[in-house]
Backbone bond lengths (Angstrom), bond angles and torsions (degrees), N, CA, C in turn:
res aa  C-N    CA-C-N  psi(-1)  N-CA   C-N-CA  omega(-1)  CA-C   N-CA-C  phi
1 X - - - 1.378 - - 1.658 105.77 -
2 X 1.260 115.74 135.93 1.462 123.25 -177.49 1.483 103.28 -67.52
3 X 1.486 117.99 137.53 1.337 119.15 176.25 1.370 120.04 -64.52
4 X 1.312 120.90 -15.46 1.496 128.56 179.65 1.526 109.28 -92.82
5 X 1.317 117.56 1.62 1.586 117.49 -172.47 1.534 105.70 -66.39
6 X 1.389 115.66 147.07 1.380 124.65 178.35 1.515 107.41 -65.59
7 X 1.423 118.70 142.15 1.322 124.80 -176.83 1.529 111.85 -99.09
8 X 1.359 118.74 126.36 1.342 120.30 -177.59 1.482 104.94 -116.17
9 X 1.351 119.19 136.09 1.567 122.43 175.03 1.569 106.73 -108.62
10 X 1.246 107.20 109.77 1.623 106.06 175.96 1.333 112.14 -100.53
11 X 1.328 117.93 129.62 1.528 126.99 -178.90 1.445 107.17 -113.85
12 X 1.312 112.69 102.51 1.531 121.71 -172.12 1.440 114.43 -153.45
13 X 1.193 121.39 117.36 1.545 127.09 -179.34 1.460 118.46 -72.45
14 X 1.385 117.69 -17.11 1.396 124.95 -178.54 1.558 102.05 -87.20
15 X 1.307 118.09 101.22 1.468 123.13 -178.42 1.408 117.06 -59.92
16 X 1.320 112.66 -38.52 1.545 119.44 -178.50 1.544 109.98 -65.87
17 X 1.312 112.72 -45.95 1.512 118.45 178.50 1.549 110.92 -67.48
18 X 1.360 119.80 -37.99 1.470 120.28 176.86 1.442 107.06 -65.19
19 X 1.307 127.01 -35.83 1.428 126.33 -174.50 1.550 102.54 -70.10
20 X 1.158 120.30 -46.57 1.513 119.82 179.12 1.542 116.06 -57.57
21 X 1.374 109.90 -42.07 1.532 117.46 -177.11 1.517 102.73 -66.14
22 X 1.325 117.37 -52.73 1.320 119.22 -175.83 1.497 117.59 -58.17
23 X 1.306 116.24 -41.96 1.554 125.12 178.32 1.596 103.01 -57.11
24 X 1.462 116.80 -51.33 1.344 116.37 -173.02 1.579 115.04 -66.30
25 X 1.287 118.12 -42.45 1.374 117.97 178.64 1.469 116.86 -73.17
26 X 1.225 115.99 -26.15 1.587 115.28 173.55 1.532 107.69 -74.53
27 X 1.346 115.30 -28.52 1.518 115.66 175.57 1.393 116.53 -60.33
28 X 1.456 116.14 -26.44 1.449 120.20 -177.02 1.506 108.14 -108.17
29 X 1.328 122.12 17.52 1.431 120.74 169.17 1.461 118.01 109.22
30 X 1.375 121.13 2.69 1.331 118.81 -178.32 1.587 113.13 -96.75
31 X 1.264 113.66 161.34 1.571 116.63 174.80 1.546 104.99 -109.43
32 X 1.260 106.88 124.14 1.634 111.16 -170.93 1.492 108.90 -116.22
33 X 1.316 114.70 126.21 1.472 123.15 171.97 1.551 107.79 -101.93
34 X 1.269 116.78 152.63 1.536 117.19 -179.78 1.486 112.47 -126.65
35 X 1.243 120.14 145.55 1.464 127.83 167.65 1.507 112.64 -137.17
36 X 1.276 119.33 129.87 1.428 115.49 -175.51 1.578 116.60 -113.01
37 X 1.343 118.29 8.32 1.401 124.54 177.58 1.529 107.60 -123.70
38 X 1.396 109.54 127.09 1.441 119.49 -179.08 1.663 113.18 -60.34
39 X 1.386 109.77 -38.08 1.513 116.84 177.62 1.524 114.25 -57.29
40 X 1.317 115.26 -31.78 1.483 119.06 -175.82 1.582 111.90 -93.71
41 X 1.347 113.89 -8.16 1.367 116.13 -168.71 1.544 115.41 -73.38
42 X 1.263 122.97 -37.91 1.479 121.16 172.44 1.458 116.55 -52.32
43 X 1.364 111.54 -45.94 1.459 116.13 -177.47 1.586 110.03 -66.52
44 X 1.362 113.36 -33.95 1.459 118.71 -172.61 1.610 106.11 -71.53
45 X 1.354 114.26 -40.73 1.442 120.40 178.63 1.496 109.69 -63.80
46 X 1.291 121.68 -47.13 1.414 121.06 -174.42 1.589 114.55 -75.72
47 X 1.333 114.62 -24.93 1.451 115.14 177.94 1.497 113.84 -86.49
48 X 1.500 115.64 -31.05 1.421 119.94 -175.23 1.622 105.18 -83.72
49 X 1.391 109.24 -37.63 1.636 105.95 -174.59 1.495 111.22 56.92
50 X 1.312 123.22 50.85 1.445 125.45 179.12 1.475 110.07 -61.86
51 X 1.330 118.07 169.47 1.477 126.85 174.96 1.563 107.27 -74.20
52 X 1.398 117.24 -29.90 1.451 117.98 176.60 1.497 103.99 -158.91
53 X 1.332 111.80 160.28 1.497 122.60 179.44 1.436 109.23 -122.61
54 X 1.389 116.98 126.23 1.515 121.40 171.64 1.509 104.26 -100.71
55 X 1.338 116.60 122.23 1.540 114.13 -164.19 1.573 104.79 -131.52
56 X 1.301 117.89 118.28 1.380 126.37 177.21 1.493 112.99 -69.70
57 X 1.246 126.90 136.10 1.464 123.94 -175.92 1.511 113.53 -74.34
58 X 1.429 118.46 -40.65 1.452 122.29 -178.66 1.596 107.22 -98.75
59 X 1.295 114.03 111.76 1.479 118.96 -177.96 1.387 110.12 -137.40
60 X 1.414 122.65 154.53 1.419 121.10 179.93 1.476 106.72 -88.43
61 X 1.424 113.84 146.86 1.405 114.44 179.41 1.585 111.45 100.55
62 X 1.226 112.96 -53.53 1.588 120.68 -177.27 1.558 104.10 -169.54
63 X 1.327 112.61 127.43 1.345 120.85 -174.82 1.625 110.26 -75.22
64 X 1.358 115.18 163.85 1.408 117.25 -175.93 1.466 120.40 -62.95
65 X 1.421 112.31 -27.12 1.437 114.98 174.87 1.406 114.64 -69.23
66 X 1.379 120.05 -39.75 1.282 123.92 173.71 1.456 119.84 -68.95
67 X 1.276 119.57 -30.90 1.433 122.97 165.75 1.474 115.02 -60.65
68 X 1.288 114.28 -47.89 1.439 117.65 175.77 1.574 114.83 -58.05
69 X 1.237 115.55 -44.69 1.385 121.02 173.11 1.520 117.57 -53.04
70 X 1.360 108.72 -41.98 1.571 112.55 -176.39 1.543 113.19 -78.51
71 X 1.420 117.74 -26.92 1.383 113.56 -175.00 1.619 112.83 -97.78
72 X 1.328 110.01 -20.25 1.554 110.36 -173.93 1.529 120.80 -54.97
73 X 1.312 118.28 -29.58 1.550 118.34 172.35 1.537 111.59 -61.43
74 X 1.323 117.76 -27.55 1.486 118.15 -171.99 1.452 115.67 -114.98
75 X 1.350 117.25 -20.14 1.471 124.76 176.35 1.524 113.08 -99.36
76 X 1.396 118.27 111.93 1.448 114.57 -175.88 1.612 115.22 -98.96
77 X 1.253 114.11 4.36 1.518 122.53 -178.88 1.427 110.19 -77.48
78 X 1.334 121.28 161.62 1.452 120.55 177.22 1.426 120.38 -66.98
79 X 1.278 120.06 142.95 1.551 122.57 172.31 1.517 108.91 -119.90
80 X 1.323 113.46 121.35 1.420 120.65 172.56 1.449 110.46 -104.12
81 X 1.274 115.66 118.29 1.467 121.78 -178.95 1.466 115.77 -93.20
82 X 1.312 117.97 136.58 1.500 121.12 179.94 1.391 108.76 -120.34
83 X 1.262 115.32 132.67 1.589 126.58 177.74 1.453 117.02 -129.51
84 X 1.347 116.42 139.74 1.440 112.79 171.88 1.592 110.78 -91.72
85 X 1.355 114.50 2.10 1.434 116.09 178.25 1.602 109.38 -96.57
86 X 1.276 111.60 118.49 1.445 122.68 -177.31 1.534 115.28 -73.80
87 X 1.461 110.56 -7.44 1.453 119.84 -178.67 1.506 112.45 -64.97
88 X 1.375 114.83 123.94 1.467 123.45 -175.55 1.483 110.46 -51.01
89 X 1.421 117.33 -37.08 1.481 119.95 -169.39 1.570 101.22 -67.39
90 X 1.220 127.59 -37.08 1.423 122.97 -177.18 1.503 110.62 -75.32
91 X 1.294 121.05 -35.84 1.515 117.53 177.15 1.565 108.87 -70.03
92 X 1.418 119.10 -38.37 1.352 119.15 177.14 1.579 111.16 -66.63
93 X 1.374 115.40 -38.81 1.485 112.09 -174.98 1.530 103.84 -72.71
94 X 1.259 129.68 -30.15 1.524 120.86 175.42 1.348 111.87 -63.32
95 X 1.348 122.52 -40.99 1.497 124.99 -176.51 1.503 109.57 -68.84
96 X 1.446 113.01 -35.21 1.492 117.51 -176.76 1.650 105.05 -72.13
97 X 1.260 115.49 -20.45 1.550 114.81 -176.32 1.506 105.92 -84.25
98 X 1.345 122.54 -11.52 1.435 123.83 173.15 1.577 110.41 119.76
99 X 1.288 117.96 12.36 1.459 118.60 173.17 1.574 109.71 -73.10
100 X 1.276 117.16 146.78 1.490 122.16 -175.97 1.518 112.42 -86.39
101 X 1.303 122.02 -28.14 1.354 123.17 179.02 1.613 105.48 -161.92
102 X 1.349 114.76 167.82 1.460 114.19 174.21 1.527 106.98 -144.39
103 X 1.304 110.46 166.51 1.478 122.51 178.98 1.480 113.27 -138.21
104 X 1.301 123.50 137.28 1.393 123.86 -174.78 1.562 105.30 -97.94
105 X 1.342 112.00 131.44 1.478 121.88 174.57 1.620 111.78 -64.41
106 X 1.298 115.16 149.51 1.385 131.92 -6.77 1.527 113.39 -71.86
107 X 1.314 114.91 136.76 1.408 126.41 -170.31 1.575 107.87 -88.95
108 X 1.326 115.83 116.63 1.449 125.14 174.98 1.597 107.77 -69.74
109 X 1.330 124.22 125.77 1.343 125.80 -173.46 1.575 111.71 -58.24
110 X 1.396 117.93 -45.44 1.434 116.49 -179.87 1.620 112.79 -67.53
111 X 1.281 116.77 -36.36 1.502 116.27 171.52 1.606 113.75 -62.45
112 X 1.305 115.73 -38.06 1.509 123.67 178.61 1.562 104.90 -60.99
113 X 1.221 116.00 -49.63 1.487 120.76 -176.68 1.499 110.06 -65.41
114 X 1.261 116.41 -45.69 1.511 114.93 172.84 1.534 121.43 -58.33
115 X 1.291 112.16 -36.19 1.548 120.48 174.41 1.553 109.50 -65.42
116 X 1.304 114.03 -46.15 1.516 118.87 -179.37 1.499 107.61 -63.04
117 X 1.297 121.79 -48.51 1.449 121.87 -179.46 1.490 112.91 -66.86
118 X 1.321 118.39 -31.68 1.532 119.78 177.02 1.510 107.84 -67.23
119 X 1.336 118.87 -44.40 1.498 122.76 -175.78 1.508 107.94 -67.45
120 X 1.315 115.54 -44.50 1.542 113.14 -178.89 1.590 115.67 -73.07
121 X 1.338 117.47 -21.44 1.422 120.40 168.39 1.567 110.92 -65.75
122 X 1.282 110.06 -47.64 1.556 113.78 -178.57 1.503 108.30 -61.66
123 X 1.448 118.51 -46.91 1.395 115.83 -177.96 1.592 116.07 -64.15
124 X 1.157 114.74 -34.64 1.513 118.73 -174.31 1.513 115.46 -94.31
125 X 1.361 111.83 -11.01 1.504 113.84 -179.63 1.408 108.99 70.10
126 X 1.265 129.02 23.80 1.465 131.40 -172.83 1.532 115.56 -62.80
127 X 1.365 115.70 -0.21 1.496 117.38 178.10 1.509 99.14 -127.98
128 X 1.262 123.97 65.94 1.579 120.81 179.31 1.451 115.28 -63.27
129 X 1.324 117.64 142.41 1.453 124.88 178.38 1.453 102.49 -107.11
130 X 1.361 123.14 88.57 1.434 120.02 178.51 1.464 122.71 -67.95
131 X 1.371 116.82 -2.54 1.433 121.79 -178.68 1.574 102.37 -94.37
132 X 1.321 123.40 -6.41 1.455 119.71 175.41 1.563 114.75 -97.41
133 X 1.282 113.01 146.93 1.575 116.49 -176.57 1.489 107.17 -65.95
134 X 1.334 114.78 144.64 1.453 122.54 175.36 1.515 114.44 -84.93
135 X 1.322 113.62 -14.85 1.498 118.34 173.59 1.567 112.96 -118.58
136 X 1.331 110.95 131.67 1.519 111.39 -174.14 1.604 101.67 -130.99
137 X 1.329 112.44 137.38 1.498 123.45 -175.03 1.483 104.81 -125.91
138 X 1.332 115.53 129.77 1.413 124.38 168.79 1.504 111.18 -132.31
139 X 1.200 112.72 88.67 1.599 115.65 -172.34 1.483 109.91 66.70
140 X 1.387 112.43 -120.19 1.485 121.38 179.96 1.527 114.12 -84.47
141 X 1.310 112.88 -1.70 1.533 116.37 179.64 1.470 109.63 -93.31
142 X 1.359 117.92 130.89 1.506 122.75 176.00 1.538 108.23 -126.01
143 X 1.349 112.80 128.26 1.612 114.43 177.03 1.452 104.25 -125.47
144 X 1.360 116.67 131.31 1.409 127.33 175.89 1.639 102.93 -104.84
145 X 1.334 117.76 108.17 1.521 116.56 -176.50 1.438 111.54 -80.67
146 X 1.316 116.69 -9.54 1.553 121.48 175.75 1.590 110.64 -80.94
147 X 1.244 115.25 -49.82 1.426 121.22 -178.79 1.596 114.14 -86.00
148 X 1.413 107.36 -17.07 1.309 116.18 -176.86 1.476 117.52 63.71
149 X 1.222 117.75 36.86 1.473 134.50 175.06 1.499 117.24 -102.51
150 X 1.381 112.04 136.51 1.470 115.25 -178.60 1.559 103.43 -126.66
151 X 1.308 118.74 133.44 1.367 122.51 176.18 1.655 106.35 -130.11
152 X 1.374 108.92 140.12 1.498 114.41 174.80 1.554 105.90 -125.15
153 X 1.343 111.16 122.48 1.525 115.79 -169.31 1.498 118.57 48.35
154 X 1.355 112.12 36.95 1.481 119.73 173.84 1.570 109.01 87.88
155 X 1.299 116.65 -1.67 1.532 113.83 176.15 1.543 113.55 -107.46
156 X 1.263 109.61 136.86 1.455 115.74 -177.88 1.560 111.74 -68.55
157 X 1.352 115.34 140.78 1.279 123.07 -178.97 1.556 113.53 -115.34
158 X 1.291 121.99 120.53 1.476 123.33 -172.68 1.600 110.54 -85.34
159 X 1.405 116.30 116.79 1.377 115.31 -174.41 1.532 108.77 -125.94
160 X 1.297 121.02 158.96 1.485 125.54 -179.84 1.553 97.60 -86.24
161 X 1.412 114.41 164.54 1.393 123.06 171.27 1.471 115.31 -50.19
162 X 1.256 115.28 -48.56 1.496 115.28 177.80 1.596 118.45 -66.62
163 X 1.238 112.58 -36.79 1.507 114.64 169.95 1.373 118.63 -67.22
164 X 1.413 119.59 -40.57 1.406 117.12 171.59 1.472 118.43 -62.66
165 X 1.307 119.10 -44.60 1.496 123.76 173.80 1.518 112.70 -51.89
166 X 1.439 115.08 -47.36 1.429 115.99 -177.09 1.550 111.05 -69.95
167 X 1.396 117.16 -31.25 1.524 118.85 174.69 1.463 114.95 -66.49
168 X 1.328 114.17 -42.92 1.493 127.13 175.60 1.577 106.05 -52.94
169 X 1.265 112.60 -60.52 1.566 122.51 178.26 1.467 113.56 -47.18
170 X 1.430 117.98 -54.99 1.483 123.11 -179.93 1.525 107.63 -66.44
171 X 1.281 125.91 -44.68 1.408 131.18 -175.26 1.521 108.32 -59.35
172 X 1.249 119.52 -42.49 1.480 123.74 -179.02 1.564 110.94 -69.03
173 X 1.348 113.05 -16.16 1.589 119.45 178.32 1.446 106.65 -120.11
174 X 1.309 118.30 33.50 1.486 122.89 178.60 1.512 104.59 -58.97
175 X 1.422 112.20 136.36 1.492 118.63 -178.83 1.490 120.43 88.12
176 X 1.378 110.07 -6.86 1.409 126.43 176.26 1.467 114.41 -105.49
177 X 1.439 119.49 142.03 1.464 120.18 176.93 1.582 97.62 -90.62
178 X 1.286 113.87 133.20 1.489 125.21 178.65 1.560 106.46 -114.64
179 X 1.327 122.90 125.91 1.404 126.08 -177.87 1.593 106.03 -81.58
180 X 1.310 113.59 152.65 1.447 125.21 177.07 1.607 109.20 -56.65
181 X 1.263 114.27 -47.59 1.451 113.05 177.83 1.535 120.27 -59.19
182 X 1.329 110.68 -32.23 1.513 120.41 -179.07 1.638 101.99 -74.24
183 X 1.247 118.88 -39.79 1.522 121.25 -176.52 1.539 107.84 -66.73
184 X 1.336 118.17 -39.85 1.442 125.52 -174.23 1.601 103.02 -64.10
185 X 1.314 119.87 -51.19 1.427 123.21 -172.05 1.442 112.23 -70.42
186 X 1.455 121.26 -36.39 1.419 122.41 -171.22 1.508 109.44 -97.53
187 X 1.381 119.58 -19.08 1.494 120.58 -176.29 1.556 108.47 -100.81
188 X 1.406 110.98 -51.13 1.493 118.12 -175.20 1.537 110.96 -89.67
189 X 1.193 115.84 -24.05 1.508 118.97 -177.04 1.477 111.95 79.33
190 X 1.335 120.99 28.22 1.481 125.39 -179.31 1.468 110.65 -138.38
191 X 1.328 120.35 165.33 1.468 120.77 176.43 1.528 108.06 -90.38
192 X 1.201 118.23 139.02 1.441 125.25 179.27 1.469 110.72 -68.03
193 X 1.222 122.53 130.29 1.592 123.97 -179.40 1.464 112.40 -95.50
194 X 1.397 120.17 -0.99 1.359 122.95 178.07 1.520 111.12 86.14
195 X 1.313 119.83 -8.19 1.352 119.30 178.69 1.635 118.67 -118.77
196 X 1.454 110.18 -20.18 1.411 114.73 -177.23 1.602 106.75 -72.27
197 X 1.386 114.25 139.01 1.396 121.48 -173.68 1.580 106.35 -115.58
198 X 1.314 119.36 18.69 1.579 116.17 -178.47 1.474 109.85 -64.44
199 X 1.240 122.83 -45.65 1.505 124.77 -177.17 1.497 109.38 -59.36
200 X 1.450 117.00 -49.54 1.450 119.03 178.08 1.465 111.39 -57.20
201 X 1.303 120.46 -36.72 1.520 122.57 179.43 1.521 109.15 -69.64
202 X 1.346 116.57 -34.56 1.419 115.33 -179.58 1.669 110.78 -70.62
203 X 1.289 110.79 -35.89 1.498 117.98 176.62 1.647 105.48 -57.73
204 X 1.265 112.73 -48.37 1.459 119.39 -175.46 1.473 111.09 -57.39
205 X 1.476 112.14 -45.29 1.435 112.77 -178.55 1.498 111.52 -72.67
206 X 1.245 117.80 -29.54 1.563 122.70 179.15 1.513 105.59 -64.03
207 X 1.329 115.16 -50.13 1.550 119.52 -179.57 1.578 108.41 -52.81
208 X 1.300 115.44 -49.85 1.385 118.75 -176.25 1.550 117.20 -62.81
209 X 1.325 110.50 -36.94 1.518 116.20 178.30 1.582 109.73 -72.70
210 X 1.369 114.99 -34.66 1.398 116.32 -177.49 1.537 114.76 -90.40
211 X 1.324 118.22 7.07 1.471 129.75 174.56 1.558 110.45 70.29
212 X 1.338 118.22 27.30 1.420 128.10 179.65 1.512 109.53 -78.55
213 X 1.273 119.69 128.30 1.483 123.95 -179.70 1.584 107.65 -64.23
214 X 1.314 115.03 119.75 1.413 117.41 178.15 1.458 114.34 -62.28
215 X 1.379 117.75 -32.65 1.477 124.06 -175.77 1.442 110.03 -76.41
216 X 1.342 123.51 -33.36 1.460 131.24 -174.34 1.524 107.99 -140.32
217 X 1.304 125.46 62.89 1.443 124.10 -170.58 1.616 109.70 -68.47
218 X 1.358 115.97 141.91 1.311 122.57 -177.17 1.559 108.55 -112.26
219 X 1.265 115.55 -21.56 1.574 117.63 -178.15 1.496 109.56 -91.62
220 X 1.285 117.89 -59.42 1.587 122.45 177.64 1.502 107.66 -111.28
221 X 1.251 119.96 107.81 1.477 125.20 -168.70 1.610 105.44 -105.20
222 X 1.400 110.88 142.48 1.533 117.30 177.04 1.481 100.96 -87.50
223 X 1.322 111.56 148.11 1.528 124.83 173.84 1.483 105.91 -122.60
224 X 1.381 120.58 97.86 1.411 123.65 -174.79 1.499 113.82 -48.16
225 X 1.368 115.08 124.61 1.425 120.07 176.48 1.420 113.86 79.39
226 X 1.396 124.40 -3.11 1.452 126.43 -176.19 1.692 111.69 -121.24
227 X 1.271 108.46 -49.00 1.552 109.77 -173.31 1.568 110.69 152.99
228 X 1.257 109.36 -138.43 1.544 117.62 -176.27 1.504 110.01 -123.79
229 X 1.322 115.04 155.87 1.534 116.80 175.24 1.522 102.90 -143.37
230 X 1.316 115.35 131.46 1.446 124.69 -179.91 1.474 106.35 -97.18
231 X 1.392 114.79 125.67 1.517 118.55 -179.53 1.526 106.39 -68.53
232 X 1.302 116.30 132.35 1.415 120.27 168.21 1.520 123.18 -63.93
233 X 1.357 109.14 -12.92 1.503 116.75 -177.86 1.586 103.96 -106.47
234 X 1.309 121.30 -2.27 1.509 120.30 -179.31 1.508 114.73 39.72
235 X 1.319 113.30 56.62 1.501 123.30 -174.81 1.532 105.99 -70.81
236 X 1.284 118.56 154.63 1.489 125.11 171.09 1.535 103.55 -136.93
237 X 1.337 109.59 155.07 1.479 121.77 174.73 1.544 107.02 -66.71
238 X 1.300 118.79 122.24 1.552 113.88 178.78 1.409 114.85 -55.17
């Protein structure tokens, strides 16, 4: 394995599946670490600080949602949650705990690889757009895309990678209505199937962290049947 290979920490209690995933990812150039017990997962994530975490939802000792909640304040890398449960509540719960994306099992190898690469590109900014400003201001909201810091009225706002990327995307298009299908293609790198609610959930989390009233949002507004619009003034309810 090349010493500069990206490190993946796979947290999965199905050892047969873990072996298959590990073999595949290593065959395409990744370095894969494995942990099979949820109770040990937070310590492994924080000590290893891998480039990306693949986290099963149903684990012995501690479930994936709880693992995610524990490490999120200190682990800034992307977390891709995997679940055998197609129940929307579980998918939403994982994202609400701070996961950046999710996949429903059985996981197809090429789809898994595409999601990993997409998350790593977003985290590293490996496709920089030098013609775009590195500082964005929308009223009281300030975003530094270089340091990846967000301030609202001078106070730092702690965001996950996925939340930050969506906020930057919307802020650069402040005053414009952006459709969900466009957001899925350009932010998540996939086509929207009309059912996936992950972007809606990210907007909900952003509103909560920005103090935006969910019933009458002033920063990130919903436009029925069209998508989202970020106010160029970043107004808040007094």
